[in-house]
C-alpha positions as YAML, in Angstrom:
chain: A
units: angstrom
residues:
- id: 1
  name: MET
  ca: [6.61, -59.27, 7.92]
- id: 2
  name: ALA
  ca: [10.16, -59.89, 8.80]
- id: 3
  name: MET
  ca: [10.83, -58.38, 5.13]
- id: 4
  name: VAL
  ca: [9.21, -54.82, 5.81]
- id: 5
  name: ASN
  ca: [10.65, -54.51, 8.57]
- id: 6
  name: SER
  ca: [14.44, -55.01, 7.36]
- id: 7
  name: ALA
  ca: [13.75, -53.03, 4.15]
- id: 8
  name: ALA
  ca: [12.48, -50.41, 6.58]
- id: 9
  name: GLY
  ca: [15.45, -50.39, 8.71]
- id: 10
  name: LEU
  ca: [17.89, -49.93, 5.69]
- id: 11
  name: LEU
  ca: [15.81, -46.79, 4.46]
- id: 12
  name: GLN
  ca: [16.31, -45.46, 7.90]
- id: 13
  name: CYS
  ca: [19.41, -46.62, 7.89]
- id: 14
  name: CYS
  ca: [20.36, -44.57, 5.09]
- id: 15
  name: SER
  ca: [18.48, -41.40, 5.44]
- id: 16
  name: ASN
  ca: [19.28, -40.75, 8.96]
- id: 17
  name: ALA
  ca: [23.13, -41.84, 9.12]
- id: 18
  name: PRO
  ca: [25.04, -39.29, 10.86]
- id: 19
  name: ARG
  ca: [27.51, -36.54, 9.36]
- id: 20
  name: ARG
  ca: [30.84, -36.16, 11.03]
- id: 21
  name: LEU
  ca: [33.75, -33.89, 10.98]
- id: 22
  name: LEU
  ca: [37.20, -35.30, 9.68]
- id: 23
  name: PRO
  ca: [40.74, -33.09, 10.11]
- id: 24
  name: LEU
  ca: [42.15, -32.27, 6.56]
- id: 25
  name: ARG
  ca: [45.64, -32.80, 6.50]
- id: 26
  name: SER
  ca: [48.17, -30.72, 4.75]
- id: 27
  name: LEU
  ca: [49.05, -32.14, 1.49]
- id: 28
  name: SER
  ca: [52.97, -31.27, 1.78]
- id: 29
  name: SER
  ca: [54.63, -29.56, 4.41]
- id: 30
  name: SER
  ca: [55.67, -26.87, 1.92]
- id: 31
  name: HIS
  ca: [52.27, -26.01, 1.08]
- id: 32
  name: PRO
  ca: [49.99, -26.33, 4.12]
- id: 33
  name: VAL
  ca: [46.57, -26.11, 4.25]
- id: 34
  name: ASN
  ca: [44.82, -22.96, 6.40]
- id: 35
  name: VAL
  ca: [41.35, -25.01, 6.65]
- id: 36
  name: ARG
  ca: [41.42, -27.42, 9.79]
- id: 37
  name: LEU
  ca: [38.06, -29.04, 9.32]
- id: 38
  name: LEU
  ca: [36.01, -30.26, 6.40]
- id: 39
  name: LEU
  ca: [32.47, -31.44, 6.81]
- id: 40
  name: SER
  ca: [32.63, -34.81, 5.49]
- id: 41
  name: THR
  ca: [30.33, -37.64, 3.88]
- id: 42
  name: PRO
  ca: [29.24, -40.65, 5.82]
- id: 43
  name: SER
  ca: [31.69, -42.70, 6.47]
- id: 44
  name: PHE
  ca: [29.92, -45.62, 4.42]
- id: 45
  name: PRO
  ca: [30.11, -45.35, 0.50]
- id: 46
  name: PRO
  ca: [26.48, -43.59, -1.44]
- id: 47
  name: PRO
  ca: [25.63, -46.45, -3.30]
- id: 48
  name: ALA
  ca: [24.41, -48.15, 0.05]
- id: 49
  name: CYS
  ca: [21.43, -46.49, 0.11]
- id: 50
  name: ALA
  ca: [20.53, -47.35, -3.43]
- id: 51
  name: THR
  ca: [21.20, -50.76, -2.64]
- id: 52
  name: SER
  ca: [19.20, -50.69, 0.28]
- id: 53
  name: ARG
  ca: [16.48, -48.94, -1.62]
- id: 54
  name: ALA
  ca: [16.76, -51.82, -3.88]
- id: 55
  name: LYS
  ca: [16.54, -54.43, -1.27]
- id: 56
  name: ALA
  ca: [13.32, -52.59, -0.21]
- id: 57
  name: GLN
  ca: [11.88, -52.36, -3.61]
- id: 58
  name: ARG
  ca: [12.33, -56.51, -3.98]
- id: 59
  name: ALA
  ca: [9.46, -57.00, -1.53]
- id: 60
  name: LEU
  ca: [7.49, -55.95, -4.14]
- id: 61
  name: LEU
  ca: [7.99, -58.26, -6.63]
- id: 62
  name: PRO
  ca: [5.32, -60.95, -7.26]
- id: 63
  name: GLY
  ca: [4.92, -63.49, -4.51]
- id: 64
  name: THR
  ca: [4.56, -61.08, -2.08]
- id: 65
  name: SER
  ca: [1.05, -60.73, 0.03]
- id: 66
  name: SER
  ca: [-0.94, -57.19, -0.94]
- id: 67
  name: ALA
  ca: [-0.76, -56.50, 2.82]
- id: 68
  name: SER
  ca: [2.98, -56.65, 2.74]
- id: 69
  name: LYS
  ca: [3.41, -54.38, -0.50]
- id: 70
  name: ASP
  ca: [1.55, -51.45, 1.10]
- id: 71
  name: GLU
  ca: [3.47, -51.26, 3.87]
- id: 72
  name: VAL
  ca: [6.78, -51.57, 1.93]
- id: 73
  name: ARG
  ca: [5.59, -48.47, -0.41]
- id: 74
  name: GLU
  ca: [4.24, -46.65, 2.59]
- id: 75
  name: THR
  ca: [7.79, -47.12, 4.38]
- id: 76
  name: ILE
  ca: [9.35, -46.01, 0.94]
- id: 77
  name: ALA
  ca: [7.42, -42.95, 0.72]
- id: 78
  name: ASN
  ca: [7.78, -41.79, 4.59]
- id: 79
  name: THR
  ca: [11.08, -42.07, 4.12]
- id: 80
  name: ASP
  ca: [11.76, -39.90, 0.95]
- id: 81
  name: SER
  ca: [9.15, -36.99, 2.51]
- id: 82
  name: ASP
  ca: [11.39, -37.17, 5.76]
- id: 83
  name: VAL
  ca: [15.03, -37.10, 3.40]
- id: 84
  name: ASP
  ca: [13.20, -34.09, 1.31]
- id: 85
  name: GLU
  ca: [11.94, -32.07, 3.89]
- id: 86
  name: THR
  ca: [15.37, -32.35, 5.66]
- id: 87
  name: ALA
  ca: [17.03, -31.38, 2.53]
- id: 88
  name: ASP
  ca: [15.42, -28.36, 2.15]
- id: 89
  name: ARG
  ca: [14.89, -26.63, 5.57]
- id: 90
  name: PRO
  ca: [18.40, -25.25, 5.65]
- id: 91
  name: GLY
  ca: [18.24, -23.53, 1.76]
- id: 92
  name: GLU
  ca: [14.53, -22.08, 2.40]
- id: 93
  name: THR
  ca: [14.70, -18.49, 1.91]
- id: 94
  name: ARG
  ca: [11.40, -16.00, 2.07]
- id: 95
  name: LEU
  ca: [11.28, -12.47, 0.56]
- id: 96
  name: CYS
  ca: [8.80, -10.53, 1.09]
- id: 97
  name: SER
  ca: [8.19, -6.87, -0.64]
- id: 98
  name: PHE
  ca: [5.44, -3.84, -0.05]
- id: 99
  name: SER
  ca: [4.82, -1.18, -2.42]
- id: 100
  name: PRO
  ca: [4.93, 2.19, -0.40]
- id: 101
  name: LEU
  ca: [2.46, 3.60, -3.41]
- id: 102
  name: PRO
  ca: [-1.45, 3.85, -2.49]
- id: 103
  name: LEU
  ca: [-1.68, 7.30, -3.21]
- id: 104
  name: LEU
  ca: [-0.19, 7.40, -6.66]
- id: 105
  name: PHE
  ca: [-3.60, 6.06, -7.78]
- id: 106
  name: PHE
  ca: [-4.49, 9.62, -8.22]
- id: 107
  name: ALA
  ca: [-2.40, 10.05, -10.71]
- id: 108
  name: ALA
  ca: [-4.19, 7.56, -12.99]
- id: 109
  name: LEU
  ca: [-7.69, 7.98, -11.99]
- id: 110
  name: PRO
  ca: [-9.92, 6.45, -14.14]
- id: 111
  name: GLY
  ca: [-12.37, 9.70, -14.61]
- id: 112
  name: ALA
  ca: [-9.71, 11.49, -16.47]
- id: 113
  name: GLY
  ca: [-10.90, 10.05, -20.05]
- id: 114
  name: THR
  ca: [-14.16, 10.64, -19.48]
- id: 115
  name: VAL
  ca: [-13.71, 14.09, -17.53]
- id: 116
  name: ARG
  ca: [-11.70, 15.22, -20.92]
- id: 117
  name: SER
  ca: [-14.72, 14.18, -22.79]
- id: 118
  name: LEU
  ca: [-17.03, 15.80, -20.72]
- id: 119
  name: PHE
  ca: [-15.37, 19.06, -20.63]
- id: 120
  name: GLY
  ca: [-14.34, 18.95, -24.16]
- id: 121
  name: PRO
  ca: [-16.88, 21.04, -25.72]
- id: 122
  name: PHE
  ca: [-16.87, 23.76, -22.85]
- id: 123
  name: VAL
  ca: [-13.15, 23.81, -23.28]
- id: 124
  name: GLU
  ca: [-13.70, 24.65, -26.94]
- id: 125
  name: LEU
  ca: [-15.98, 27.19, -26.38]
- id: 126
  name: VAL
  ca: [-13.70, 29.04, -23.94]
- id: 127
  name: LYS
  ca: [-11.16, 28.83, -26.41]
- id: 128
  name: SER
  ca: [-13.34, 30.59, -29.16]
- id: 129
  name: TRP
  ca: [-13.66, 33.52, -27.17]
- id: 130
  name: SER
  ca: [-9.81, 34.82, -27.12]
- id: 131
  name: LEU
  ca: [-9.48, 35.45, -23.42]
- id: 132
  name: PRO
  ca: [-6.30, 36.91, -22.55]
- id: 133
  name: ASP
  ca: [-4.00, 34.44, -21.72]
- id: 134
  name: TRP
  ca: [-3.15, 35.55, -18.27]
- id: 135
  name: LEU
  ca: [-7.28, 35.86, -17.29]
- id: 136
  name: VAL
  ca: [-7.22, 31.93, -18.20]
- id: 137
  name: HIS
  ca: [-3.78, 30.78, -16.56]
- id: 138
  name: TRP
  ca: [-4.50, 32.99, -13.24]
- id: 139
  name: GLY
  ca: [-8.93, 33.22, -13.14]
- id: 140
  name: HIS
  ca: [-8.83, 29.96, -10.96]
- id: 141
  name: PRO
  ca: [-6.24, 30.90, -8.50]
- id: 142
  name: GLY
  ca: [-7.38, 34.28, -8.01]
- id: 143
  name: ASN
  ca: [-11.10, 33.57, -7.18]
- id: 144
  name: MET
  ca: [-10.57, 30.60, -5.37]
- id: 145
  name: ALA
  ca: [-7.91, 32.65, -3.18]
- id: 146
  name: VAL
  ca: [-10.67, 35.51, -2.35]
- id: 147
  name: VAL
  ca: [-13.06, 32.23, -1.40]
- id: 148
  name: LEU
  ca: [-10.14, 30.75, 1.08]
- id: 149
  name: PHE
  ca: [-9.17, 33.93, 2.63]
- id: 150
  name: ALA
  ca: [-12.16, 35.48, 2.89]
- id: 151
  name: MET
  ca: [-14.93, 32.96, 3.69]
- id: 152
  name: GLY
  ca: [-12.83, 30.23, 5.07]
- id: 153
  name: GLY
  ca: [-10.40, 32.54, 7.08]
- id: 154
  name: TYR
  ca: [-13.73, 34.64, 8.38]
- id: 155
  name: GLY
  ca: [-15.55, 31.54, 9.00]
- id: 156
  name: THR
  ca: [-13.06, 29.90, 10.76]
- id: 157
  name: TYR
  ca: [-12.80, 32.85, 13.26]
- id: 158
  name: LEU
  ca: [-16.16, 33.03, 13.89]
- id: 159
  name: GLY
  ca: [-16.19, 29.00, 14.71]
- id: 160
  name: PHE
  ca: [-13.67, 29.93, 17.28]
- id: 161
  name: ARG
  ca: [-15.74, 32.88, 18.80]
- id: 162
  name: ILE
  ca: [-19.24, 30.27, 19.14]
- id: 163
  name: LYS
  ca: [-16.43, 27.67, 21.11]
- id: 164
  name: TYR
  ca: [-14.38, 30.47, 23.74]
- id: 165
  name: SER
  ca: [-16.85, 33.67, 23.55]
- id: 166
  name: ASP
  ca: [-18.29, 34.68, 26.38]
- id: 167
  name: ASP
  ca: [-20.39, 37.41, 24.89]
- id: 168
  name: LEU
  ca: [-23.93, 35.64, 24.46]
- id: 169
  name: GLU
  ca: [-25.37, 38.32, 21.61]
- id: 170
  name: GLU
  ca: [-21.46, 37.66, 19.75]
- id: 171
  name: LYS
  ca: [-22.37, 34.12, 19.79]
- id: 172
  name: ALA
  ca: [-25.22, 33.73, 18.86]
- id: 173
  name: LYS
  ca: [-24.27, 35.84, 15.83]
- id: 174
  name: ALA
  ca: [-21.49, 34.11, 14.91]
- id: 175
  name: LYS
  ca: [-23.36, 30.74, 14.98]
- id: 176
  name: ASP
  ca: [-25.73, 32.22, 12.85]
- id: 177
  name: LEU
  ca: [-23.19, 33.10, 10.32]
- id: 178
  name: HIS
  ca: [-20.49, 30.49, 10.71]
- id: 179
  name: PRO
  ca: [-22.62, 27.67, 8.86]
- id: 180
  name: LYS
  ca: [-23.32, 29.94, 5.94]
- id: 181
  name: LEU
  ca: [-19.86, 31.46, 5.26]
- id: 182
  name: LEU
  ca: [-18.13, 28.21, 5.65]
- id: 183
  name: GLY
  ca: [-21.12, 26.02, 3.30]
- id: 184
  name: GLY
  ca: [-20.72, 29.00, 0.51]
- id: 185
  name: MET
  ca: [-16.95, 28.21, 0.51]
- id: 186
  name: PHE
  ca: [-17.78, 24.49, 0.17]
- id: 187
  name: PHE
  ca: [-19.82, 25.48, -3.04]
- id: 188
  name: PHE
  ca: [-17.55, 27.83, -4.52]
- id: 189
  name: PHE
  ca: [-14.71, 25.36, -4.04]
- id: 190
  name: ALA
  ca: [-16.64, 22.34, -5.65]
- id: 191
  name: LEU
  ca: [-17.75, 24.81, -8.59]
- id: 192
  name: GLY
  ca: [-13.79, 25.94, -8.37]
- id: 193
  name: ALA
  ca: [-12.65, 22.68, -9.39]
- id: 194
  name: THR
  ca: [-14.32, 22.96, -13.01]
- id: 195
  name: GLY
  ca: [-12.60, 25.95, -13.64]
- id: 196
  name: GLY
  ca: [-9.51, 24.73, -12.48]
- id: 197
  name: ILE
  ca: [-9.85, 21.34, -15.09]
- id: 198
  name: THR
  ca: [-10.79, 24.04, -17.59]
- id: 199
  name: SER
  ca: [-7.93, 26.14, -17.11]
- id: 200
  name: LEU
  ca: [-5.43, 23.22, -17.47]
- id: 201
  name: LEU
  ca: [-7.11, 21.67, -20.47]
- id: 202
  name: THR
  ca: [-7.22, 24.91, -22.37]
- id: 203
  name: SER
  ca: [-3.14, 25.16, -21.69]
- id: 204
  name: ASP
  ca: [-3.35, 20.90, -22.71]
- id: 205
  name: LYS
  ca: [-2.31, 20.14, -19.45]
- id: 206
  name: PRO
  ca: [-2.88, 16.95, -17.03]
- id: 207
  name: ILE
  ca: [-5.63, 17.61, -14.56]
- id: 208
  name: PHE
  ca: [-5.21, 14.82, -12.04]
- id: 209
  name: GLU
  ca: [-1.19, 13.95, -11.68]
- id: 210
  name: SER
  ca: [-0.77, 16.61, -9.58]
- id: 211
  name: PRO
  ca: [-0.14, 17.14, -5.73]
- id: 212
  name: HIS
  ca: [-2.42, 20.55, -6.28]
- id: 213
  name: ALA
  ca: [-5.45, 17.78, -7.58]
- id: 214
  name: LEU
  ca: [-4.60, 15.22, -5.04]
- id: 215
  name: THR
  ca: [-4.64, 17.86, -1.74]
- id: 216
  name: GLY
  ca: [-7.84, 19.74, -3.43]
- id: 217
  name: PHE
  ca: [-9.87, 16.43, -3.90]
- id: 218
  name: VAL
  ca: [-9.15, 15.52, -0.17]
- id: 219
  name: GLY
  ca: [-10.21, 19.08, 1.10]
- id: 220
  name: LEU
  ca: [-13.37, 18.23, -0.80]
- id: 221
  name: THR
  ca: [-14.14, 14.88, 0.59]
- id: 222
  name: LEU
  ca: [-13.16, 16.30, 4.31]
- id: 223
  name: LEU
  ca: [-15.29, 19.10, 4.23]
- id: 224
  name: THR
  ca: [-18.22, 17.25, 3.13]
- id: 225
  name: VAL
  ca: [-17.54, 15.16, 6.38]
- id: 226
  name: GLN
  ca: [-17.28, 18.46, 8.14]
- id: 227
  name: THR
  ca: [-20.78, 19.68, 6.64]
- id: 228
  name: ILE
  ca: [-22.38, 16.11, 8.11]
- id: 229
  name: LEU
  ca: [-21.04, 16.65, 11.70]
- id: 230
  name: PRO
  ca: [-23.29, 19.57, 12.90]
- id: 231
  name: SER
  ca: [-26.47, 17.16, 12.41]
- id: 232
  name: LEU
  ca: [-24.90, 14.82, 14.88]
- id: 233
  name: PHE
  ca: [-24.14, 17.38, 17.93]
- id: 234
  name: GLU
  ca: [-27.49, 17.12, 19.76]
- id: 235
  name: GLY
  ca: [-26.81, 12.87, 20.22]
- id: 236
  name: ASN
  ca: [-23.03, 13.64, 20.80]
- id: 237
  name: PRO
  ca: [-22.00, 16.50, 22.37]
- id: 238
  name: GLY
  ca: [-18.42, 15.48, 22.09]
- id: 239
  name: LEU
  ca: [-18.03, 15.70, 18.55]
- id: 240
  name: ARG
  ca: [-18.27, 19.45, 18.40]
- id: 241
  name: ASN
  ca: [-14.64, 19.27, 19.35]
- id: 242
  name: VAL
  ca: [-14.07, 17.04, 16.70]
- id: 243
  name: HIS
  ca: [-15.68, 19.26, 14.39]
- id: 244
  name: GLY
  ca: [-13.34, 22.37, 15.75]
- id: 245
  name: VAL
  ca: [-10.41, 20.30, 14.87]
- id: 246
  name: LEU
  ca: [-11.12, 18.49, 12.15]
- id: 247
  name: GLY
  ca: [-12.14, 22.69, 10.54]
- id: 248
  name: SER
  ca: [-8.53, 24.00, 11.78]
- id: 249
  name: GLY
  ca: [-6.84, 20.93, 9.95]
- id: 250
  name: ILE
  ca: [-8.93, 21.52, 6.74]
- id: 251
  name: MET
  ca: [-7.97, 25.09, 6.50]
- id: 252
  name: THR
  ca: [-4.35, 24.20, 7.49]
- id: 253
  name: LEU
  ca: [-4.44, 21.39, 4.07]
- id: 254
  name: PHE
  ca: [-6.01, 24.18, 1.95]
- id: 255
  name: LEU
  ca: [-3.53, 26.53, 2.55]
- id: 256
  name: ILE
  ca: [-1.00, 23.69, 1.26]
- id: 257
  name: HIS
  ca: [-3.72, 23.58, -1.49]
- id: 258
  name: ALA
  ca: [-2.79, 27.16, -2.34]
- id: 259
  name: ALA
  ca: [0.79, 26.43, -2.17]
- id: 260
  name: LEU
  ca: [0.64, 23.53, -4.37]
- id: 261
  name: GLY
  ca: [-1.62, 25.78, -6.98]
- id: 262
  name: LEU
  ca: [0.82, 28.59, -6.85]
- id: 263
  name: GLN
  ca: [3.70, 26.41, -7.62]
- id: 264
  name: LEU
  ca: [1.72, 24.20, -10.61]
- id: 265
  name: GLY
  ca: [0.81, 27.58, -11.86]
- id: 266
  name: LEU
  ca: [4.19, 29.05, -12.10]
- id: 267
  name: SER
  ca: [5.31, 25.94, -14.09]
- id: 268
  name: TYR
  ca: [3.85, 26.54, -17.31]
...
C-alpha cells in the first residue's frame, strides 16, 4: 500500500507542478531584448515525469498483489486523464454555422420533373396549334390580371363593407356576393397556374425557379386557409378579424405576385 501511495504522489507532482514567470535577460548591452517576461517550464527537468511514471509502473511487476496493481493502474489512468483535460481546455475552439436558405427548396421542387412529364403532351399540342407568340406569352398574365383586379379587388371591397357598413340591406348583399367572388378568384387562380406552367414550358423555361412561382404557391396556400376560416366563425367570432387581416395580406401578396410576373414576362 505504501508503494501505491508513493507512485500516486509522484504522478500528481508531475502533473500539477506550477509554472512561474522568469525575467528574460538581454544577451548583450548593445542588443537589448524588448520582451520582459517569458513563460518558463518547471524548474525541474521534464525527464523527472518519465522517471516518476516508470517508478509507478514498477509496482505492476510480478510479485505485487493484484489489489495493489489495480490501484496503481487506476491512479495512472486518473492522472493521465487530468493532464489531458487540462491540456485540451485552453486550445478548444467550437465553430457553429447556420444556413439561411430554407425557402430556396422551391428552386428544386421535387415535383418539377413530374409536372414536366405530365404537361408534356399538352404542351406539344399547344405548340402544334401555331398560336401567335404574343398570345402564348401574355395570355396567362392578362387573364390573371382580370381575375385579380375584378374579382379579387371587388370581393375585398365587399368584405370591408360587411365589417363596416351600417346599411343592413347592403351588408346582406355583400355577405352573399363576397364568398362567391373570392371563391371564384381562388378557382381561376388555381386553374391559371396550369396556364402559367404551360406558357413557360412552351418557351422551354424553368417552371419553379422564379420568385413569381414562389409567391403564387404561398398565395394559393393562404387562400386555402382563408376559405376554411368562415366555417369556424360560429364557434370563435374572433376569427372574423383574423379573416379580414389575412385577406388583406393575401391581396397584397398577389399584387407583389403580379409585379414579379410582369418582370418574369419581360425577361424573355
